[in-house]
C-alpha positions in Angstrom: -124.5 -92.4 -6.3 -127.8 -92.9 -4.3 -128.8 -91.2 -1.1 -128.1 -94.4 0.7 -124.4 -94.7 -0.2 -124.0 -90.7 0.4 -125.2 -91.0 3.9 -123.1 -94.2 4.6 -119.9 -92.3 3.4 -120.4 -89.1 5.6 -119.3 -90.5 9.0 -116.1 -91.6 7.2 -115.6 -88.2 5.6 -116.3 -86.6 8.6 -113.6 -88.5 10.6 -111.0 -87.8 7.9 -111.9 -84.0 8.3 -111.2 -84.5 12.0 -108.0 -86.2 11.6 -106.8 -83.3 9.0 -107.7 -80.7 11.9 -105.9 -82.8 14.5 -102.8 -82.7 12.1 -103.2 -78.9 11.7 -103.4 -78.5 15.4 -100.3 -80.2 15.9 -98.4 -77.9 13.5 -100.0 -74.8 15.2 -98.8 -76.5 18.6 -95.2 -76.7 17.2 -95.0 -72.9 17.7 -95.8 -73.1 21.3 -92.3 -73.6 23.1 -93.2 -74.8 26.6 -93.5 -78.6 25.9 -96.1 -79.2 28.7 -98.2 -76.4 27.7 -97.8 -77.8 24.1 -98.7 -81.2 25.4 -102.0 -80.2 27.3 -103.2 -77.7 24.7 -102.6 -80.5 21.8 -104.5 -83.1 24.2 -107.5 -80.6 24.8 -108.0 -79.9 21.2 -107.6 -83.5 20.1 -109.9 -84.9 22.7 -112.6 -82.3 21.9 -112.6 -83.2 18.1 -112.6 -86.9 18.6 -115.6 -86.3 21.2 -117.3 -84.9 18.1 -116.4 -87.8 15.9 -118.0 -90.3 18.4 -121.1 -88.0 18.8 -121.5 -88.8 14.8 -122.7 -92.2 15.7 -125.9 -92.8 17.3 -126.0 -94.5 20.6 -127.2 -98.2 20.7 -130.0 -98.3 23.0 -129.9 -101.9 23.9 -126.7 -101.1 25.7 -128.5 -98.4 27.7 -130.3 -98.5 31.0 -133.4 -96.8 30.0 -134.1 -95.8 33.9 -131.0 -93.3 33.7 -131.6 -89.9 31.8 -130.0 -86.5 32.1 -132.7 -85.4 34.1 -132.4 -87.9 36.7 -129.0 -88.2 37.0 -128.7 -86.6 40.9 -130.7 -89.6 42.0 -129.1 -92.4 40.1 -125.6 -92.2 38.7 -124.5 -89.5 40.8 -125.7 -90.8 44.0 -123.2 -92.6 46.0 -123.7 -96.4 45.9 -125.9 -96.2 43.0 -124.2 -99.1 41.0 -124.5 -101.5 43.9 -128.3 -100.9 44.2 -128.7 -102.0 40.3 -125.9 -104.5 39.7 -127.2 -108.3 39.4 -126.0 -110.9 41.7 -122.4 -112.0 41.4 -123.1 -115.5 40.2 -125.2 -114.3 37.6 -122.6 -112.1 36.2 -120.0 -115.0 36.3 -122.6 -117.0 34.1 -122.4 -114.3 31.8 -118.6 -114.2 31.9 -118.3 -118.1 31.4 -120.5 -117.8 28.2 -118.3 -115.1 26.7 -115.1 -117.2 27.3 -116.9 -120.0 25.9 -117.9 -118.1 22.7 -114.3 -116.7 22.1 -112.6 -120.3 22.9 -110.7 -118.8 26.0 -110.0 -121.4 28.3 -111.9 -121.3 31.6 -108.7 -121.8 33.4 -107.4 -118.5 31.9 -110.6 -116.6 33.0 -108.9 -114.6 35.8 -107.0 -112.6 32.8 -110.2 -111.3 31.9 -112.6 -108.9 33.2 -116.3 -108.8 32.7 -116.8 -105.4 31.0 -119.7 -103.4 30.4 -119.2 -101.2 27.3 -121.1 -98.3 28.9 -120.6 -98.6 32.5 -123.2 -98.6 35.3 -122.1 -95.4 36.4 -122.6 -93.7 32.7 -126.1 -95.1 32.4 -125.3 -98.3 30.9 -127.4 -101.7 31.1 -126.1 -103.6 34.5 -127.1 -106.9 32.4 -127.9 -106.5 28.6 -125.9 -109.1 26.4 -125.3 -106.5 24.3 -123.6 -104.3 26.9 -121.4 -107.2 28.0 -117.7 -107.7 26.8 -114.3 -109.3 27.9 -111.3 -107.0 28.5 -108.1 -108.1 29.8 -107.4 -106.5 33.0 -104.0 -104.8 31.9 -102.4 -102.9 29.0 -104.0 -99.9 27.0 -106.9 -101.4 26.4 -107.5 -103.0 29.6 -110.3 -102.8 32.1 -108.0 -100.9 34.7 -107.2 -98.3 32.5 -111.0 -97.9 31.2 -111.8 -97.7 34.9 -109.9 -94.6 35.4 -111.4 -93.1 32.3 -115.0 -94.1 33.4 -114.3 -92.3 36.8 -113.2 -88.9 35.0 -116.3 -88.8 32.9 -118.6 -89.6 35.6 -117.2 -86.5 37.7 -117.5 -84.1 34.4 -121.2 -85.5 34.0 -122.1 -85.2 37.6 -120.5 -81.6 37.7 -122.6 -80.6 34.8 -119.5 -80.1 32.6 -120.3 -82.8 30.1 -124.0 -84.3 29.1 -124.5 -87.8 29.7 -124.9 -88.8 26.2 -121.4 -87.5 25.3 -119.9 -89.3 28.1 -121.6 -92.6 26.7 -120.3 -91.9 23.3 -116.6 -91.4 24.7 -116.9 -94.8 26.3 -118.8 -96.9 24.3 -116.7 -96.2 21.1 -112.9 -96.6 20.4 -112.3 -95.3 24.1 -108.7 -96.6 24.3 -107.6 -94.2 21.0 -108.8 -91.1 22.8 -107.8 -91.9 26.5 -104.6 -89.7 26.5 -106.4 -86.9 25.1 -109.3 -87.4 27.9 -107.1 -88.1 30.9 -104.8 -85.1 30.2 -107.5 -82.2 29.8 -110.0 -80.6 32.3 -113.6 -81.2 31.1 -113.9 -77.3 31.2 -111.0 -76.8 28.9 -112.9 -78.0 25.9 -116.5 -79.4 25.4 -116.3 -83.1 25.8 -113.0 -83.3 27.3 -112.7 -85.2 30.5 -111.7 -84.1 33.9 -108.1 -84.0 35.2 -106.9 -84.6 38.7 -109.0 -87.0 41.2 -109.8 -90.2 39.5 -112.4 -91.2 42.3 -116.2 -91.6 41.0 
């Protein structure tokens, strides 16, 4: 097997190893009698492991705002009202939404069922208007925009409190975020590296 094929398989092997660790953690948690404590401990362990998996994949720079760095978060994403200062005009964003609706064959009359989503939100250093960072999400459901906004708020708090790096938060939200939502929303960000904050959902 050549080097390219080996490198291509490494992420898949890492994910399988992490899934095995999660199953082992579930078996260990079976010995913890208190149901609530067992759920919280398992959530923390699973979230930390899946964050590690997300970090295996490099961030796509085309989705990010190069003006936001780990060093300047206090003056950018952690500053109240920051997102409003960099957001494009509403009409411009609606043009992007109409384009995505047309590309996906969704009737414009059903457009209100969908949110124009940023794969990496502005408050986590995502580009305000880069086409690669724009997507459509339904408003409701397990993979909906409302749920993603809750997770975004938790991740932002962790970053701004210095309990998670900006890169870790971006990895969590840009990947298959809905699969990891329960773990991130059920454990404090200081319980395990890369786990989001429990409690106040406000940004």
